[in-house]
Steps between C-alpha positions, in 0.01 A plus 500: 500500500461713815498189720830390347663838555381499862651153540833625367520792742395281794780259409755783476396637838516155663845426358633842596360475852654157554839585351790628706844544343515410131798277570691350790813412305841602639608554138262796474774686693684556172431766238132596476372171640389162369325490164135454590318484168573198282162465330144403580406189696436328166852589377674399821313169523672409170851581619463867408411455131363819342488388135147359505199728471129443450174694500410450869825564693713814522869457426662788689852427378434541125291803392443345156253265673252788546413464129360193327236366269129487579343189652334249272315374809303827504412530128838656425420795725739692721718338762380540859625768736743331737582599856715325753631532855753282678675449833744258659631356827858378549638277775880505519746282692835675550815296549861601562812342648405638841128419522151495349188716514155527341311799366207582273337784308172569320445763235283641223662421162308677223177659381440548126235555232521434123245642254466394130464771235475323164854410393629704792494419869594705804608386844568682823558412862712514814753258644790482747829465310761456774464451873723562803445331835781372722645492852863391510790494748875476457733380777850606598793263560391451865145397407342829604258696283689743280219628275122465469337566163129557432326605181158539342331643192540433131425615148153496338388529139194662348481409132301585187545285192383478139499196273429478126427197282704547181358185342335180609729352765752786510469779759728770641465711813657752733462572872579836659587431864523762774713381790458644848561409862743537786759293683576554867784332687687542824831373635578477873872487578605367842834579666680323788765588756835322528338227712233427240221669697253690277498876549182676606446684170471369146513681167203474266495599133154547342468529123198569282492505119193617306512352150321600181547463126360377170594201286355306208444136412470386135344172395428281200276193489465250213263201476447270202344160435781280367281189457129431528536461877830660603542873556832682538505780759798732544582831660775758539521788748761769550529762771764766426728631773349791693575725796314562823545815705579423864443787749686409816507582872738381771492554876773401747379438856652413834269266693518383860479122523340538845233769456463504121528880504745686280570783263531512122660719235417512129795432272572764236465267200510795262860568601579133435326505162243245621189711555360395163650209310421310182433129527550289187234240425669247269361390163310172478441261207293181477425255220306175497289261299276197545250273330159370598153394404272806551272466804662163576870519593812711464871467579770761451832645610621855556834669562537840668815707546554825687807725503508512879872575485398851390307562824638798688413755765759688699295495820465120501864445419584622850333205675706338773472160334678523161312364199575457132247449220525271201267442208183314599319231303203265534406182317138383526329183379131430548153454360138409567242230433118524471319162498186632322446877486130477398393217731148540639519201732828549688623816673855366528521410131459872422777598744846605377788305656839676487857407592849631439858535616743796496865571573605859568829682544386801703799720411615533863855397584590505871835384638582370150191277503230540235151501653286262294139391529315183400128429507246231407144622457151353470162660452137461406247735342146432620209630288251731672210712376340474160757655263836325513601661830718302739680484833868413467693327778877453488765332714877521474780320683850635466836611632699822488857565605755277669659437841849534351719799591289577811188567290136403552298240312125552464267204447160644408143391441287752311120490478330731249141578409346718231162578349482523119159649424350571157200694375351619169484877469470532123234279340325541169124547521317205342151650527369855465 
């Protein structure tokens, strides 16, 4: 047990040390950044499916999965304690009408623990929710730099959840999620004389928003054998609309383009009614179902919708680049295959092979163009240790955005890795 916990913390430290910005997407310029958390490596290797749950993996998107029946494999005793940690690396090719570029980012994705308590189960952990990381430029009509934009930061979640098994195959759950973090951005504005020569000084606007707030996620999971070999698995989650408090600062500076020296003045945001603003996190709903042969194969589909059109924050509405928000949605299709889960002769027969596809409307609309995302994913779960623990590897190829209307298209390759470790904390004594 102790060795496994040490391994988890070593992995977290290594991922955190290697990671830089959580994202390198130009689209993280908008709102509170790009949505970072879309499930565990196991979920995302199946196109983002969150409807399947079992006794050895944590499903962080549906709190009903914390509960479940005991394991017949262990004399009908308690399910194992599950803990997991994951990280990812993204390589992105950026393409526009005027040129191309390449960038990359590495980041820690989640750390979580789930503990069985009879018909109950609890889960808690930490994960990045959104991420901001960009460096952008806009040009004037003469081809000179008009503005430079940089940003960093994001929103994190610490969560505590409870699941309860109402009856065999039917569970409900709730997550309480505390959101916290900060977003920092700056805009450099260049000016020119009548001959198009840049002036010696530029104007810089620095903004910082410290975000905090609480929201909840409700879940239901239902599983039932519909034939001797086929099992139906389904799930529903709902996250009500909630508010975050955004405490804001803004400084306006005059900077010399030659020496880099300058002076700054803090803006009186209180007089503008922007010192503390409320940010609306839109409601989210997902539903999905699938069929499979337990411990052999599974295939399913899931639909998710989010009322992104309700997103609002007065501070962000003042961005130089105008943006509108529309309702977001995602459709996922995926599954897994296990050649022989109890094979003693072949390591690869016990591995879990996953694949999936997803199509996502992100909710961003820029220059009357909806920003959509498409991805194809593959993955494998490799058994390690002596109690159904595994290392999960995932790959995803995809595209976000478009080159229409002077926008940027991202072609990305994502590599993900996680450890899903299990241990028995509560065992019945067989001998006195």
